[in-house]
N, CA, C and O atoms as a GROMACS GRO file, in nm:
protein
  608
    1MET      N    1  17.176  17.004   6.880
    1MET     CA    2  17.130  16.871   6.849
    1MET      C    3  17.175  16.774   6.959
    1MET      O    4  17.294  16.767   6.991
    2THR      N    5  17.081  16.702   7.016
    2THR     CA    6  17.109  16.610   7.126
    2THR      C    7  17.185  16.488   7.076
    2THR      O    8  17.161  16.439   6.965
    3ILE      N    9  17.277  16.439   7.157
    3ILE     CA   10  17.353  16.318   7.127
    3ILE      C   11  17.255  16.202   7.114
    3ILE      O   12  17.163  16.188   7.194
    4GLU      N   13  17.275  16.119   7.014
    4GLU     CA   14  17.183  16.009   6.987
    4GLU      C   15  17.233  15.877   7.043
    4GLU      O   16  17.353  15.859   7.064
    5VAL      N   17  17.139  15.786   7.066
    5VAL     CA   18  17.171  15.651   7.111
    5VAL      C   19  17.260  15.585   7.006
    5VAL      O   20  17.236  15.597   6.886
    6GLY      N   21  17.362  15.515   7.054
    6GLY     CA   22  17.455  15.445   6.966
    6GLY      C   23  17.580  15.524   6.932
    6GLY      O   24  17.672  15.471   6.870
    7THR      N   25  17.584  15.652   6.972
    7THR     CA   26  17.702  15.733   6.944
    7THR      C   27  17.795  15.735   7.066
    7THR      O   28  17.753  15.711   7.178
    8LYS      N   29  17.920  15.764   7.040
    8LYS     CA   30  18.019  15.775   7.147
    8LYS      C   31  17.987  15.901   7.229
    8LYS      O   32  17.966  16.009   7.173
    9ALA      N   33  17.984  15.885   7.359
    9ALA     CA   34  17.956  15.999   7.448
    9ALA      C   35  18.075  16.093   7.451
    9ALA      O   36  18.188  16.048   7.469
   10PRO      N   37  18.053  16.224   7.433
   10PRO     CA   38  18.164  16.319   7.441
   10PRO      C   39  18.227  16.318   7.580
   10PRO      O   40  18.157  16.320   7.682
   11ASP      N   41  18.358  16.314   7.583
   11ASP     CA   42  18.428  16.319   7.711
   11ASP      C   43  18.423  16.461   7.764
   11ASP      O   44  18.404  16.556   7.688
   12PHE      N   45  18.439  16.476   7.892
   12PHE     CA   46  18.443  16.608   7.956
   12PHE      C   47  18.528  16.598   8.081
   12PHE      O   48  18.557  16.488   8.130
   13GLU      N   49  18.568  16.712   8.131
   13GLU     CA   50  18.641  16.723   8.257
   13GLU      C   51  18.576  16.836   8.335
   13GLU      O   52  18.584  16.952   8.295
   14LEU      N   53  18.513  16.801   8.448
   14LEU     CA   54  18.441  16.899   8.529
   14LEU      C   55  18.478  16.882   8.675
   14LEU      O   56  18.525  16.776   8.717
   15LYS      N   57  18.457  16.987   8.753
   15LYS     CA   58  18.484  16.984   8.897
   15LYS      C   59  18.356  16.946   8.973
   15LYS      O   60  18.246  16.986   8.937
   16THR      N   61  18.375  16.868   9.081
   16THR     CA   62  18.264  16.833   9.169
   16THR      C   63  18.240  16.946   9.267
   16THR      O   64  18.310  17.048   9.268
   17GLN      N   65  18.138  16.926   9.350
   17GLN     CA   66  18.107  17.023   9.456
   17GLN      C   67  18.220  17.032   9.559
   17GLN      O   68  18.222  17.125   9.640
   18HIS      N   69  18.314  16.936   9.556
   18HIS     CA   70  18.428  16.938   9.648
   18HIS      C   71  18.558  16.979   9.578
   18HIS      O   72  18.666  16.970   9.637
   19GLY      N   73  18.547  17.022   9.452
   19GLY     CA   74  18.665  17.068   9.379
   19GLY      C   75  18.746  16.958   9.314
   19GLY      O   76  18.852  16.984   9.257
   20GLU      N   77  18.698  16.834   9.320
   20GLU     CA   78  18.768  16.722   9.257
   20GLU      C   79  18.737  16.720   9.108
   20GLU      O   80  18.626  16.753   9.067
   21THR      N   81  18.835  16.681   9.028
   21THR     CA   82  18.816  16.671   8.884
   21THR      C   83  18.759  16.534   8.848
   21THR      O   84  18.809  16.432   8.894
   22VAL      N   85  18.655  16.534   8.766
   22VAL     CA   86  18.594  16.410   8.716
   22VAL      C   87  18.593  16.417   8.564
   22VAL      O   88  18.554  16.517   8.505
   23ARG      N   89  18.637  16.307   8.504
   23ARG     CA   90  18.630  16.292   8.358
   23ARG      C   91  18.540  16.175   8.327
   23ARG      O   92  18.546  16.072   8.396
   24LEU      N   93  18.457  16.187   8.227
   24LEU     CA   94  18.372  16.075   8.187
   24LEU      C   95  18.460  15.954   8.154
   24LEU      O   96  18.425  15.841   8.189
   25SER      N   97  18.571  15.978   8.089
   25SER     CA   98  18.660  15.869   8.048
   25SER      C   99  18.719  15.792   8.166
   25SER      O  100  18.769  15.681   8.148
   26ASP      N  101  18.714  15.849   8.287
   26ASP     CA  102  18.762  15.779   8.407
   26ASP      C  103  18.683  15.650   8.433
   26ASP      O  104  18.733  15.559   8.499
   27PHE      N  105  18.560  15.643   8.382
   27PHE     CA  106  18.472  15.530   8.410
   27PHE      C  107  18.473  15.426   8.298
   27PHE      O  108  18.415  15.319   8.312
   28ARG      N  109  18.540  15.458   8.186
   28ARG     CA  110  18.543  15.368   8.072
   28ARG      C  111  18.606  15.234   8.111
   28ARG      O  112  18.713  15.230   8.172
   29GLY      N  113  18.538  15.126   8.076
   29GLY     CA  114  18.584  14.993   8.108
   29GLY      C  115  18.556  14.952   8.251
   29GLY      O  116  18.581  14.837   8.289
   30GLU      N  117  18.503  15.043   8.332
   30GLU     CA  118  18.480  15.017   8.475
   30GLU      C  119  18.332  15.017   8.513
   30GLU      O  120  18.283  14.924   8.577
   31LYS      N  121  18.262  15.124   8.473
   31LYS     CA  122  18.123  15.142   8.516
   31LYS      C  123  18.038  15.200   8.404
   31LYS      O  124  18.087  15.273   8.318
   32ASN      N  125  17.909  15.167   8.407
   32ASN     CA  126  17.810  15.238   8.327
   32ASN      C  127  17.785  15.371   8.398
   32ASN      O  128  17.800  15.380   8.520
   33VAL      N  129  17.749  15.472   8.323
   33VAL     CA  130  17.729  15.606   8.382
   33VAL      C  131  17.588  15.655   8.351
   33VAL      O  132  17.542  15.650   8.237
   34VAL      N  133  17.522  15.704   8.455
   34VAL     CA  134  17.397  15.778   8.438
   34VAL      C  135  17.437  15.925   8.446
   34VAL      O  136  17.471  15.976   8.553
   35LEU      N  137  17.433  15.991   8.331
   35LEU     CA  138  17.472  16.131   8.320
   35LEU      C  139  17.346  16.215   8.312
   35LEU      O  140  17.270  16.205   8.216
   36LEU      N  141  17.325  16.297   8.413
   36LEU     CA  142  17.203  16.372   8.426
   36LEU      C  143  17.233  16.522   8.426
   36LEU      O  144  17.306  16.570   8.512
   37PHE      N  145  17.179  16.593   8.330
   37PHE     CA  146  17.191  16.739   8.325
   37PHE      C  147  17.064  16.799   8.384
   37PHE      O  148  16.954  16.752   8.355
   38TYR      N  149  17.080  16.902   8.467
   38TYR     CA  150  16.964  16.969   8.525
   38TYR      C  151  16.990  17.120   8.524
   38TYR      O  152  17.106  17.162   8.526
   39PRO      N  153  16.884  17.202   8.521
   39PRO     CA  154  16.902  17.346   8.506
   39PRO      C  155  16.978  17.414   8.620
   39PRO      O  156  17.088  17.466   8.598
   40PHE      N  157  16.924  17.414   8.741
   40PHE     CA  158  16.986  17.488   8.849
   40PHE      C  159  16.961  17.425   8.985
   40PHE      O  160  16.853  17.372   9.011
   41ALA      N  161  17.061  17.431   9.072
   41ALA     CA  162  17.045  17.390   9.211
   41ALA      C  163  16.946  17.485   9.278
   41ALA      O  164  16.925  17.598   9.234
   42PHE      N  165  16.886  17.437   9.384
   42PHE     CA  166  16.795  17.514   9.470
   42PHE      C  167  16.659  17.542   9.407
   42PHE      O  168  16.578  17.612   9.468
   43THR      N  169  16.631  17.491   9.288
   43THR     CA  170  16.499  17.512   9.228
   43THR      C  171  16.412  17.390   9.259
   43THR      O  172  16.462  17.281   9.283
   44GLY      N  173  16.282  17.410   9.257
   44GLY     CA  174  16.188  17.308   9.301
   44GLY      C  175  16.197  17.175   9.230
   44GLY      O  176  16.215  17.072   9.294
   45VAL      N  177  16.185  17.175   9.098
   45VAL     CA  178  16.185  17.050   9.023
   45VAL      C  179  16.321  16.982   9.032
   45VAL      O  180  16.330  16.860   9.050
   46CYS      N  181  16.427  17.059   9.020
   46CYS     CA  182  16.563  17.002   9.028
   46CYS      C  183  16.588  16.940   9.165
   46CYS      O  184  16.641  16.829   9.174
   47THR      N  185  16.550  17.009   9.270
   47THR     CA  186  16.568  16.956   9.405
   47THR      C  187  16.490  16.826   9.420
   47THR      O  188  16.541  16.730   9.477
   48GLY      N  189  16.367  16.823   9.372
   48GLY     CA  190  16.286  16.702   9.380
   48GLY      C  191  16.350  16.585   9.307
   48GLY      O  192  16.354  16.474   9.359
   49GLU      N  193  16.400  16.609   9.186
   49GLU     CA  194  16.465  16.503   9.108
   49GLU      C  195  16.590  16.451   9.178
   49GLU      O  196  16.610  16.330   9.191
   50LEU      N  197  16.675  16.542   9.222
   50LEU     CA  198  16.802  16.502   9.282
   50LEU      C  199  16.782  16.434   9.417
   50LEU      O  200  16.859  16.344   9.452
   51CYS      N  201  16.681  16.475   9.493
   51CYS     CA  202  16.651  16.408   9.619
   51CYS      C  203  16.590  16.270   9.595
   51CYS      O  204  16.614  16.178   9.674
   52ALA      N  205  16.513  16.254   9.490
   52ALA     CA  206  16.459  16.122   9.456
   52ALA      C  207  16.573  16.027   9.422
   52ALA      O  208  16.570  15.910   9.462
   53LEU      N  209  16.674  16.075   9.351
   53LEU     CA  210  16.792  15.994   9.323
   53LEU      C  211  16.866  15.960   9.452
   53LEU      O  212  16.909  15.847   9.471
   54ARG      N  213  16.879  16.057   9.541
   54ARG     CA  214  16.943  16.035   9.671
   54ARG      C  215  16.872  15.922   9.747
   54ARG      O  216  16.937  15.836   9.808
   55ASP      N  217  16.740  15.922   9.741
   55ASP     CA  218  16.662  15.824   9.816
   55ASP      C  219  16.671  15.684   9.756
   55ASP      O  220  16.640  15.586   9.824
   56GLU      N  221  16.714  15.672   9.631
   56GLU     CA  222  16.729  15.543   9.564
   56GLU      C  223  16.875  15.521   9.523
   56GLU      O  224  16.903  15.447   9.428
   57LEU      N  225  16.968  15.583   9.595
   57LEU     CA  226  17.109  15.589   9.554
   57LEU      C  227  17.174  15.454   9.523
   57LEU      O  228  17.252  15.448   9.428
   58PRO      N  229  17.147  15.346   9.597
   58PRO     CA  230  17.213  15.219   9.564
   58PRO      C  231  17.185  15.169   9.421
   58PRO      O  232  17.262  15.090   9.367
   59LYS      N  233  17.077  15.214   9.361
   59LYS     CA  234  17.048  15.176   9.223
   59LYS      C  235  17.134  15.253   9.123
   59LYS      O  236  17.152  15.211   9.009
   60PHE      N  237  17.188  15.368   9.168
   60PHE     CA  238  17.258  15.458   9.076
   60PHE      C  239  17.406  15.477   9.108
   60PHE      O  240  17.480  15.532   9.027
   61VAL      N  241  17.449  15.434   9.224
   61VAL     CA  242  17.590  15.438   9.260
   61VAL      C  243  17.622  15.303   9.326
   61VAL      O  244  17.586  15.278   9.440
   62ASN      N  245  17.691  15.218   9.249
   62ASN     CA  246  17.726  15.085   9.299
   62ASN      C  247  17.848  15.035   9.220
   62ASN      O  248  17.912  15.113   9.150
   63ASP      N  249  17.878  14.908   9.231
   63ASP     CA  250  17.996  14.853   9.164
   63ASP      C  251  17.987  14.860   9.012
   63ASP      O  252  18.089  14.852   8.944
   64ASP      N  253  17.866  14.874   8.959
   64ASP     CA  254  17.846  14.868   8.815
   64ASP      C  255  17.801  15.001   8.753
   64ASP      O  256  17.811  15.019   8.632
   65VAL      N  257  17.753  15.094   8.836
   65VAL     CA  258  17.692  15.218   8.786
   65VAL      C  259  17.742  15.337   8.865
   65VAL      O  260  17.762  15.329   8.987
   66GLN      N  261  17.763  15.451   8.795
   66GLN     CA  262  17.799  15.577   8.860
   66GLN      C  263  17.705  15.687   8.811
   66GLN      O  264  17.688  15.706   8.691
   67LEU      N  265  17.644  15.757   8.904
   67LEU     CA  266  17.560  15.872   8.874
   67LEU      C  267  17.644  15.997   8.874
   67LEU      O  268  17.722  16.021   8.967
   68LEU      N  269  17.631  16.079   8.769
   68LEU     CA  270  17.695  16.209   8.761
   68LEU      C  271  17.588  16.312   8.726
   68LEU      O  272  17.525  16.302   8.620
   69ALA      N  273  17.566  16.409   8.812
   69ALA     CA  274  17.465  16.513   8.789
   69ALA      C  275  17.537  16.644   8.755
   69ALA      O  276  17.626  16.687   8.828
   70VAL      N  277  17.497  16.706   8.646
   70VAL     CA  278  17.567  16.824   8.593
   70VAL      C  279  17.471  16.943   8.584
   70VAL      O  280  17.361  16.931   8.530
   71SER      N  281  17.515  17.057   8.636
   71SER     CA  282  17.442  17.182   8.616
   71SER      C  283  17.541  17.292   8.581
   71SER      O  284  17.662  17.271   8.585
   72ASN      N  285  17.488  17.407   8.548
   72ASN     CA  286  17.573  17.520   8.512
   72ASN      C  287  17.600  17.611   8.631
   72ASN      O  288  17.647  17.724   8.615
   73ASP      N  289  17.572  17.561   8.751
   73ASP     CA  290  17.601  17.634   8.874
   73ASP      C  291  17.751  17.627   8.904
   73ASP      O  292  17.822  17.541   8.851
   74SER      N  293  17.798  17.717   8.988
   74SER     CA  294  17.939  17.713   9.031
   74SER      C  295  17.958  17.599   9.131
   74SER      O  296  17.862  17.557   9.195
   75PRO      N  297  18.081  17.548   9.144
   75PRO     CA  298  18.106  17.441   9.242
   75PRO      C  299  18.071  17.484   9.385
   75PRO      O  300  18.032  17.401   9.467
   76PHE      N  301  18.086  17.612   9.414
   76PHE     CA  302  18.057  17.662   9.548
   76PHE      C  303  17.908  17.652   9.579
   76PHE      O  304  17.870  17.612   9.689
   77SER      N  305  17.824  17.688   9.484
   77SER     CA  306  17.679  17.675   9.500
   77SER      C  307  17.641  17.529   9.514
   77SER      O  308  17.557  17.493   9.597
   78LEU      N  309  17.704  17.444   9.433
   78LEU     CA  310  17.672  17.301   9.438
   78LEU      C  311  17.709  17.240   9.572
   78LEU      O  312  17.641  17.150   9.620
   79ARG      N  313  17.817  17.288   9.632
   79ARG     CA  314  17.857  17.233   9.761
   79ARG      C  315  17.753  17.265   9.869
   79ARG      O  316  17.716  17.177   9.947
   80VAL      N  317  17.706  17.388   9.872
   80VAL     CA  318  17.604  17.427   9.969
   80VAL      C  319  17.474  17.349   9.943
   80VAL      O  320  17.411  17.301  10.037
   81PHE      N  321  17.436  17.337   9.817
   81PHE     CA  322  17.316  17.263   9.779
   81PHE      C  323  17.326  17.117   9.824
   81PHE      O  324  17.233  17.063   9.882
   82ALA      N  325  17.440  17.053   9.795
   82ALA     CA  326  17.459  16.912   9.832
   82ALA      C  327  17.452  16.894   9.983
   82ALA      O  328  17.390  16.799  10.032
   83GLU      N  329  17.515  16.983  10.057
   83GLU     CA  330  17.512  16.974  10.203
   83GLU      C  331  17.371  16.994  10.257
   83GLU      O  332  17.328  16.922  10.347
   84GLN      N  333  17.299  17.090  10.201
   84GLN     CA  334  17.163  17.120  10.246
   84GLN      C  335  17.069  17.002  10.221
   84GLN      O  336  16.983  16.973  10.304
   85GLU      N  337  17.086  16.934  10.107
   85GLU     CA  338  16.994  16.826  10.068
   85GLU      C  339  17.048  16.686  10.098
   85GLU      O  340  16.978  16.587  10.072
   86GLY      N  341  17.169  16.675  10.153
   86GLY     CA  342  17.226  16.544  10.183
   86GLY      C  343  17.258  16.463  10.059
   86GLY      O  344  17.240  16.342  10.057
   87LEU      N  345  17.307  16.531   9.955
   87LEU     CA  346  17.342  16.464   9.828
   87LEU      C  347  17.488  16.422   9.834
   87LEU      O  348  17.577  16.506   9.842
   88GLU      N  349  17.511  16.292   9.831
   88GLU     CA  350  17.646  16.239   9.848
   88GLU      C  351  17.706  16.184   9.720
   88GLU      O  352  17.808  16.116   9.723
   89TYR      N  353  17.644  16.213   9.608
   89TYR     CA  354  17.699  16.172   9.479
   89TYR      C  355  17.755  16.296   9.410
   89TYR      O  356  17.724  16.408   9.450
   90PRO      N  357  17.838  16.278   9.305
   90PRO     CA  358  17.902  16.394   9.242
   90PRO      C  359  17.803  16.488   9.172
   90PRO      O  360  17.727  16.448   9.085
   91LEU      N  361  17.808  16.614   9.214
   91LEU     CA  362  17.739  16.722   9.143
   91LEU      C  363  17.849  16.796   9.068
   91LEU      O  364  17.939  16.853   9.129
   92LEU      N  365  17.842  16.793   8.936
   92LEU     CA  366  17.947  16.850   8.853
   92LEU      C  367  17.908  16.988   8.804
   92LEU      O  368  17.794  17.013   8.766
   93SER      N  369  18.006  17.078   8.806
   93SER     CA  370  17.985  17.216   8.765
   93SER      C  371  18.029  17.237   8.620
   93SER      O  372  18.146  17.223   8.586
   94ASP      N  373  17.933  17.272   8.537
   94ASP     CA  374  17.958  17.308   8.397
   94ASP      C  375  17.953  17.461   8.384
   94ASP      O  376  17.899  17.517   8.289
   95PHE      N  377  18.011  17.526   8.486
   95PHE     CA  378  18.004  17.671   8.498
   95PHE      C  379  18.098  17.744   8.403
   95PHE      O  380  18.060  17.843   8.341
   96TRP      N  381  18.222  17.694   8.393
   96TRP     CA  382  18.318  17.765   8.308
   96TRP      C  383  18.413  17.667   8.242
   96TRP      O  384  18.470  17.583   8.312
   97PRO      N  385  18.435  17.673   8.112
   97PRO     CA  386  18.361  17.760   8.020
   97PRO      C  387  18.212  17.726   8.024
   97PRO      O  388  18.172  17.610   8.012
   98HIS      N  389  18.134  17.830   8.040
   98HIS     CA  390  17.991  17.817   8.070
   98HIS      C  391  17.918  17.727   7.969
   98HIS      O  392  17.905  17.760   7.851
   99GLY      N  393  17.869  17.613   8.020
   99GLY     CA  394  17.787  17.524   7.940
   99GLY      C  395  17.861  17.439   7.838
   99GLY      O  396  17.797  17.384   7.748
  100GLU      N  397  17.991  17.427   7.848
  100GLU     CA  398  18.067  17.354   7.747
  100GLU      C  399  18.023  17.207   7.736
  100GLU      O  400  18.001  17.157   7.626
  101ALA      N  401  18.010  17.138   7.849
  101ALA     CA  402  17.966  16.998   7.845
  101ALA      C  403  17.820  16.988   7.804
  101ALA      O  404  17.783  16.900   7.726
  102SER      N  405  17.737  17.078   7.854
  102SER     CA  406  17.594  17.078   7.816
  102SER      C  407  17.578  17.098   7.666
  102SER      O  408  17.494  17.033   7.603
  103ARG      N  409  17.656  17.185   7.609
  103ARG     CA  410  17.652  17.207   7.464
  103ARG      C  411  17.696  17.082   7.388
  103ARG      O  412  17.637  17.047   7.286
  104ALA      N  413  17.801  17.015   7.438
  104ALA     CA  414  17.851  16.895   7.371
  104ALA      C  415  17.744  16.786   7.363
  104ALA      O  416  17.744  16.706   7.270
  105TYR      N  417  17.655  16.783   7.461
  105TYR     CA  418  17.547  16.684   7.463
  105TYR      C  419  17.419  16.737   7.401
  105TYR      O  420  17.319  16.665   7.392
  106GLY      N  421  17.420  16.863   7.358
  106GLY     CA  422  17.305  16.921   7.290
  106GLY      C  423  17.190  16.956   7.381
  106GLY      O  424  17.074  16.958   7.338
  107VAL      N  425  17.219  16.984   7.509
  107VAL     CA  426  17.112  17.014   7.603
  107VAL      C  427  17.123  17.153   7.665
  107VAL      O  428  17.056  17.182   7.764
  108PHE      N  429  17.206  17.240   7.608
  108PHE     CA  430  17.221  17.375   7.662
  108PHE      C  431  17.119  17.467   7.597
  108PHE      O  432  17.112  17.475   7.475
  109ASP      N  433  17.040  17.536   7.678
  109ASP     CA  434  16.942  17.634   7.630
  109ASP      C  435  17.011  17.771   7.626
  109ASP      O  436  17.031  17.833   7.730
  110GLU      N  437  17.046  17.815   7.507
  110GLU     CA  438  17.121  17.942   7.492
  110GLU      C  439  17.044  18.061   7.546
  110GLU      O  440  17.103  18.153   7.603
  111GLU      N  441  16.913  18.060   7.531
  111GLU     CA  442  16.831  18.172   7.576
  111GLU      C  443  16.825  18.182   7.728
  111GLU      O  444  16.831  18.291   7.785
  112LYS      N  445  16.814  18.067   7.794
  112LYS     CA  446  16.803  18.064   7.940
  112LYS      C  447  16.940  18.059   8.009
  112LYS      O  448  16.952  18.093   8.127
  113GLY      N  449  17.044  18.017   7.935
  113GLY     CA  450  17.178  18.010   7.992
  113GLY      C  451  17.200  17.891   8.084
  113GLY      O  452  17.283  17.895   8.175
  114CYS      N  453  17.123  17.784   8.060
  114CYS     CA  454  17.136  17.665   8.144
  114CYS      C  455  17.103  17.539   8.064
  114CYS      O  456  17.051  17.546   7.953
  115ALA      N  457  17.134  17.426   8.123
  115ALA     CA  458  17.100  17.298   8.061
  115ALA      C  459  16.952  17.269   8.080
  115ALA      O  460  16.893  17.308   8.181
  116VAL      N  461  16.893  17.201   7.983
  116VAL     CA  462  16.759  17.146   8.002
  116VAL      C  463  16.776  17.010   8.070
  116VAL      O  464  16.889  16.970   8.098
  117ARG      N  465  16.668  16.941   8.096
  117ARG     CA  466  16.673  16.813   8.168
  117ARG      C  467  16.706  16.698   8.073
  117ARG      O  468  16.616  16.632   8.020
  118GLY      N  469  16.834  16.676   8.052
  118GLY     CA  470  16.878  16.567   7.966
  118GLY      C  471  16.943  16.457   8.047
  118GLY      O  472  17.022  16.484   8.137
  119THR      N  473  16.909  16.333   8.015
  119THR     CA  474  16.969  16.218   8.082
  119THR      C  475  17.025  16.124   7.977
  119THR      O  476  16.960  16.095   7.876
  120PHE      N  477  17.146  16.077   8.001
  120PHE     CA  478  17.214  15.987   7.909
  120PHE      C  479  17.268  15.869   7.988
  120PHE      O  480  17.340  15.888   8.087
  121ILE      N  481  17.234  15.749   7.947
  121ILE     CA  482  17.293  15.631   8.008
  121ILE      C  483  17.400  15.581   7.913
  121ILE      O  484  17.375  15.550   7.796
  122ILE      N  485  17.521  15.575   7.966
  122ILE     CA  486  17.642  15.547   7.887
  122ILE      C  487  17.701  15.416   7.936
  122ILE      O  488  17.722  15.397   8.056
  123ASP      N  489  17.727  15.324   7.843
  123ASP     CA  490  17.780  15.194   7.883
  123ASP      C  491  17.929  15.201   7.914
  123ASP      O  492  17.991  15.306   7.900
  124LYS      N  493  17.984  15.089   7.955
  124LYS     CA  494  18.124  15.084   7.998
  124LYS      C  495  18.222  15.113   7.884
  124LYS      O  496  18.338  15.143   7.908
  125GLU      N  497  18.175  15.104   7.761
  125GLU     CA  498  18.259  15.133   7.645
  125GLU      C  499  18.249  15.280   7.603
  125GLU      O  500  18.317  15.322   7.509
  126GLY      N  501  18.165  15.358   7.673
  126GLY     CA  502  18.152  15.500   7.642
  126GLY      C  503  18.050  15.532   7.535
  126GLY      O  504  18.054  15.639   7.474
  127VAL      N  505  17.956  15.439   7.511
  127VAL     CA  506  17.854  15.457   7.409
  127VAL      C  507  17.720  15.490   7.476
  127VAL      O  508  17.683  15.426   7.574
  128VAL      N  509  17.649  15.588   7.422
  128VAL     CA  510  17.518  15.625   7.475
  128VAL      C  511  17.420  15.513   7.439
  128VAL      O  512  17.404  15.480   7.322
  129ARG      N  513  17.356  15.456   7.539
  129ARG     CA  514  17.262  15.344   7.519
  129ARG      C  515  17.117  15.383   7.541
  129ARG      O  516  17.027  15.310   7.499
  130TRP      N  517  17.093  15.496   7.606
  130TRP     CA  518  16.955  15.541   7.633
  130TRP      C  519  16.961  15.689   7.664
  130TRP      O  520  17.058  15.737   7.724
  131THR      N  521  16.858  15.761   7.623
  131THR     CA  522  16.853  15.904   7.653
  131THR      C  523  16.709  15.953   7.659
  131THR      O  524  16.620  15.897   7.595
  132VAL      N  525  16.689  16.056   7.738
  132VAL     CA  526  16.562  16.127   7.742
  132VAL      C  527  16.594  16.274   7.769
  132VAL      O  528  16.683  16.305   7.849
  133VAL      N  529  16.522  16.363   7.703
  133VAL     CA  530  16.540  16.506   7.725
  133VAL      C  531  16.403  16.566   7.751
  133VAL      O  532  16.312  16.553   7.670
  134ASN      N  533  16.391  16.634   7.865
  134ASN     CA  534  16.266  16.701   7.902
  134ASN      C  535  16.291  16.851   7.906
  134ASN      O  536  16.404  16.896   7.924
  135GLY      N  537  16.185  16.927   7.891
  135GLY     CA  538  16.194  17.072   7.902
  135GLY      C  539  16.220  17.114   8.046
  135GLY      O  540  16.215  17.031   8.137
  136LEU      N  541  16.247  17.239   8.066
  136LEU     CA  542  16.281  17.292   8.199
  136LEU      C  543  16.178  17.258   8.306
  136LEU      O  544  16.218  17.219   8.416
  137PRO      N  545  16.048  17.272   8.282
  137PRO     CA  546  15.953  17.248   8.391
  137PRO      C  547  15.914  17.101   8.412
  137PRO      O  548  15.842  17.071   8.507
  138ASP      N  549  15.961  17.011   8.326
  138ASP     CA  550  15.911  16.873   8.327
  138ASP      C  551  16.009  16.776   8.394
  138ASP      O  552  16.117  16.749   8.342
  139ALA      N  553  15.968  16.725   8.510
  139ALA     CA  554  16.051  16.628   8.583
  139ALA      C  555  16.059  16.496   8.506
  139ALA      O  556  15.968  16.461   8.430
  140ARG      N  557  16.168  16.425   8.526
  140ARG     CA  558  16.188  16.294   8.462
  140ARG      C  559  16.140  16.183   8.554
  140ARG      O  560  16.128  16.202   8.675
  141ASP      N  561  16.114  16.067   8.494
  141ASP     CA  562  16.068  15.950   8.568
  141ASP      C  563  16.188  15.863   8.604
  141ASP      O  564  16.251  15.803   8.516
  142LEU      N  565  16.219  15.855   8.730
  142LEU     CA  566  16.332  15.778   8.781
  142LEU      C  567  16.325  15.631   8.740
  142LEU      O  568  16.428  15.569   8.713
  143ASN      N  569  16.205  15.576   8.736
  143ASN     CA  570  16.190  15.435   8.702
  143ASN      C  571  16.237  15.405   8.560
  143ASN      O  572  16.280  15.293   8.532
  144GLU      N  573  16.230  15.503   8.471
  144GLU     CA  574  16.279  15.483   8.334
  144GLU      C  575  16.430  15.460   8.335
  144GLU      O  576  16.480  15.379   8.258
  145TYR      N  577  16.503  15.530   8.423
  145TYR     CA  578  16.648  15.512   8.432
  145TYR      C  579  16.679  15.369   8.476
  145TYR      O  580  16.766  15.303   8.419
  146VAL      N  581  16.606  15.323   8.578
  146VAL     CA  582  16.631  15.190   8.632
  146VAL      C  583  16.610  15.084   8.524
  146VAL      O  584  16.691  14.992   8.509
  147LYS      N  585  16.501  15.096   8.448
  147LYS     CA  586  16.476  15.001   8.339
  147LYS      C  587  16.588  15.003   8.236
  147LYS      O  588  16.632  14.899   8.190
  148ALA      N  589  16.633  15.122   8.202
  148ALA     CA  590  16.740  15.135   8.102
  148ALA      C  591  16.872  15.076   8.154
  148ALA      O  592  16.944  15.011   8.079
  149ILE      N  593  16.903  15.098   8.280
  149ILE     CA  594  17.025  15.042   8.340
  149ILE      C  595  17.019  14.890   8.337
  149ILE      O  596  17.119  14.823   8.310
  150ASP      N  597  16.902  14.836   8.366
  150ASP     CA  598  16.884  14.690   8.370
  150ASP      C  599  16.908  14.624   8.235
  150ASP      O  600  16.934  14.503   8.230
  151THR      N  601  16.900  14.700   8.126
  151THR     CA  602  16.921  14.641   7.994
  151THR      C  603  17.068  14.632   7.956
  151THR      O  604  17.103  14.568   7.857
  152LEU      N  605  17.156  14.695   8.034
  152LEU     CA  606  17.299  14.694   8.001
  152LEU      C  607  17.366  14.564   8.041
  152LEU      O  608  17.487  14.548   8.020
   0.00000   0.00000   0.00000
């Protein structure tokens, strides 16, 4: 079951592509968070989505907002992917325990072993204010994120 708007976002602790630990709670009281789950690095739709975010990065990483992208890939794979695509924002590994954060948000596909395309906009108090979940083959609309961020 996907986390609903108005509920407290589950905290997590995950490693970035550089091995740094990131906790959702680190941003509480400081920044709104765009939390984006995606199936796998190096795949067509995922690469397109993450590069579109890269190209509009000032809208998603600034004094008021932090983008966190989560997949079930290992941190090592994410590092190569980030370097290859020029992604300079945190790519978080939900590799082990496999899918723990994805499950907490209700976006883990048990059959496929990966997260579906779930996006959660979380305010500075740690409350989910907007969400969209798409199936594996369906890319998300970046402009929807921008509109949702603007309402915070």
